[in-house]
N, C-alpha and C positions, 0 to 999 in steps of 0.2 A: 244158584251158585253165587257165593259172596266173594267180592274182590276188594281187598283193602287198598284204599287210595291214598291214605296218609293220615297223619295225626296233627290236629290243629288245636292249640291251646289246651292240650291234654284230652281232647275229645276225639276218639277214634271215628273216622268217617269211612263207611263202607258203601260200595255200590251194589245195589240189589235190584236187578231188573232195570226199571227206568227211574229208580229212586236212589238218593244218597241217604244213608241211615247213620245217625250218630250213636254213641254208646249209651244213650238214654232210650234208644229204640225209636227215635222220632224220624219220620221220613221227610226228606227234602228233595222235591223234584228238581230236575236239572235246571229248569228255568229259574226256580227260586234260588238255587245255589249260585247261579250266575249273578243274580241281583245282589246277593249277600257278598259275593266276591267284589262286585262293583263298589259297595259301601266300604269294604276293607281297603280297596285300591285308593279310593278318593281320600279316605282318612290318612292313609300312609303317605301318599305323595302330595296331597294338597292341604291336608290338615283339617278339611271341613267338607261337608256336603249338606244338602237339604232335600226335602221330600220332592220338590219339583225336579231336581236332578235325576232322581230315579224315574219319575213319571216321563220326562222328556226322552231319556236315553232308551227306555224299554217300551214306551208306549202303553203304560199301564195307568190305571186310575189312581187318584190320590189316596183312596181307601186301601188299595192294594199296596201302594208304596208305604203307607203307615204300617200295614201288617208286616212287610218285609223288615222295616226298621225295628219293630218290636221283636221279630224273630232274631235279628242280629243281636239286639240287646240281651236277649235270653242266652245266646251262645257266648257272647263276649261282653259282659256288662261293664268291665273295667276299661273298655277301649274308647268310649265316646261319652260326651257330655253335651246336653242341649244348652246352647248359648242364646238366651232370649234377646239380647241386644243385637246379635248378628242374625237371629232367626235361622240358625243353622246348627247342625251337630258338629262338634269339634273334636279333634284328637286329644286324648288325655296323655299325661306324662307316662302313664302305665301301659300305653298302647303296645300290643304285640300282635302281629298279623295272625288272623284266625283262618284265613282262606287262601291268600295269594302266595304265601311262601316267599322265597327269594326272587324278587322281580326286578332287581337292579339292572341286569343285562337286558331284560325285556324292555324296560323303560328307555334305556339308552339306544337300543336298536330301533325302537319305534321313533325316537327323535331323528335318527339318521334317515329312516324310511320316509318320514314326513318331509324332511329337508330335500331329499332327492326325488320327491314326488312319486315315490313308490306306494305311498299310503296317504289317504286323506286324514286330516285331524279328526273328522267325524267317525273314522273307523277305529279310533282309540277311545279310551276312557279319560283322556286328559281334560282337565278343566282349564288350566293355563299352561302355556308352552313357553319355556325360557328362550331367550335369544340363542340360536344355534347356527353355526356355520360349518359345513362339511367340505373339507378340501380333498378333491379327487380329480384325477385326469379325465375321468368319464370314459364310457365305452358305448359302443353301438348297442341299443336295446336288443335283447334277445327276441327273436321272432316267436310269438306264442305258438304258432303252428309247428315250428321246429321242435320246441320243447314238448308239446303234446305228443308228437310222433315218437320222440325219444322215450318218453315215459311209457307210452304204449308198448314199445319194443322191450323195455326193461321188464314190465309186468308180464308180457306174453312170451318172453324169451324168443325174440325175433331178430333176424338180420335186417339191416336197412342199408340202402345206398344213400350216401351223402355227397354233396358238393362242398368241399372244404377249402377254405382259404389258408394257404401256407404262410409261414413267417415272411416270405418275400412279397406277399399280397396277391399272388396268383391263385386261381381256383382250379384245382385238378378236375378233370371231367367227372370222375366218380370214384368213391371209395366204399367198400363194403365193410361194415362193422357190425358187431353184435354187442350192444351196450348192456351192462349188467348193474351199474351203480353210478351215482353222482358223487362228486367230491368238490369241496370248496376250499380255496386257499388264497390269501392275499387279495381278496376282492374278485377273484375269478372263479367261475364254475367250470368243472371239467366232467366229461363223460368217460367213465372207465369202460373200455370196450376191447373185445377181441378184434383184431384187424385181419381180414382175409388176405390182403396183399402181403403182409409180413408173417402171418400165422403166429402172432404173439399178442400179448395184451398191452394196450397203450392208452394214453390219455388224449382226449380231444377237447380243445377249448370250445365250450358251448357257443360262444359269440362268433366263432369262425365258421360254424356250420351254416351254409347258405340255404340249402334245401335238403329235404328228406323224401325218399321215394322207395317204392318196391319193398314193402315189408313181407317177410316170409319166415317160416320156422327156422330157428338157429339150431345147428347140430353141435355147437360147442358147449362144453360144460364149464360154467363160470367158476366152479370150485378149483379148476386148474390154474386159476390166477393166484399163484402163491404170493406174489408181491402184495396183492390186496388182502389176502387171507391172513397173512402173518404180521404180527406186530413186534415192535422192539421198543425198549425204553431208551429215550434220548437222555443221556446224563449231562445235564446243563448246569454250569456254575457261572458266577460273575467273572468277568475278565480279571485275572489276578494283577494285571498291570494298572488297574484302576486303584485309586486311593481307598483305604479301608472304609471311609465314609461313603464314597460312591458305590463301593461293592455292597454295602449294607442297603443303600437306597435301591439298587438294582434287584437285590434279593427280595426286598419287600415288595417291589412292583410286580414281580413274577410269582409271588407267593411261595418262595423257597423255604425249605425247612433245613435249618443248620447250613445255610448257604448252598443248598443243592436242590435241584428240581429233576425228578425222573418223570419225563413226559412220554406216556405210551403213544405210539404212532404207527399207523400202517406203513409197511416198508415202501409201498408205492407212493405215499404222500410225504415221506421223510425228505425227499429231494426238495419239495416246495418250501417246507418249513426251514430247512437248512439254508436255502437260497434267500429267503425273506429276512433272516436274521444274521446273514453272513457267517453261519455256522460251518459252511463248506470251505471257508478260508482258513489257512493255517494261522494260529494265533501269533501275533507279532507283525504280520504283514500290514494290517490296518492299524490306525490309531485306536487306542482302547475306547475312545468316545464313539467311534464308528462301529465298534464290535464290542458292545457292552457285556455280552454273554458269550461263552465258549462251550463247545461240545467236546467232552472228554473222550467219548467213545466213537469219534468220527470214523476211524478206519473200520471198526466193528460194524457200524451201520452201513457203510458203503459196501463192505464185503457181503453182508447179509442180503442186501438188496440185489447185488449181482448174482449171488447164489440162488436166491428165490426166482429171479428172472430166468436163469439157465434151467432150473427145474421145470418151470412152466414151458419153456421152449421144447425141452425134451419130451414132456408129457403130451404136449400138443402134437408133436411129430409122431409119437406112438399112436395117438388117437386117430390121426389122419391115415395111418397104415391100416388100422382096423376097419375104418369106414371106406 
């Protein structure tokens, strides 16, 4: 069975068994493709690489590295030039990524991860790292044992008992939840779960879960979480109280088209996005510099979220009667 994985430099790459196959019928093993991707990455971000970079990164012989470079030159001959003075392959003006695609966010996120010590520089393909400073309040590291138990519960559709720290800082003796998804917003991870105490679906801050215990099969159907299942488009525009020049800058920053951004969002997560950008505040209450974008369909989003929540509560109540 063939699965198309993408088109690079006009060459269709398909995955067949353990091989990548281009439109010339040439097979590329996964390991070879990774090394060709490394060449692509180094040329794109650093502008250069040499044979020893390949050998050191992947633990291969110089002869194998030379073979990989020749393979890359065959696929993307216009991308690189050998500079005898630097004794390195350098990026040409005609360079176009052949393997890595759009890696801008990946690059920036890895810089953040390195600065926060979530990742070692050796875990990346960086040759040089620019000066980086990440400003954050910081949070208590998530206990790996807690995350593993939560992931197990999601995969196996289990209920778990958790000790959870409330906003007041107190830890309740125990809460029973049935997690079914993870969500991330504004630097925080949340566990989307059914709550036995409330018989509805709620979010639990992963960092506030102290311990996890007593896993058992969950009887709750996660498809009844209509706030999670349903999406809505957030109709976002620049704050009209900004000057035309600033509105244009805001529209450009957020990738708006004709001064408008329709952002699909799960109903359960719309609360966090609205809070992060002050979209839940009536326009005019804050200075436009503090509320650079506004949500035109705020009432629609709020009503849809409340309606979906009520639908879930009623469906869960009916399910409880049946069980």
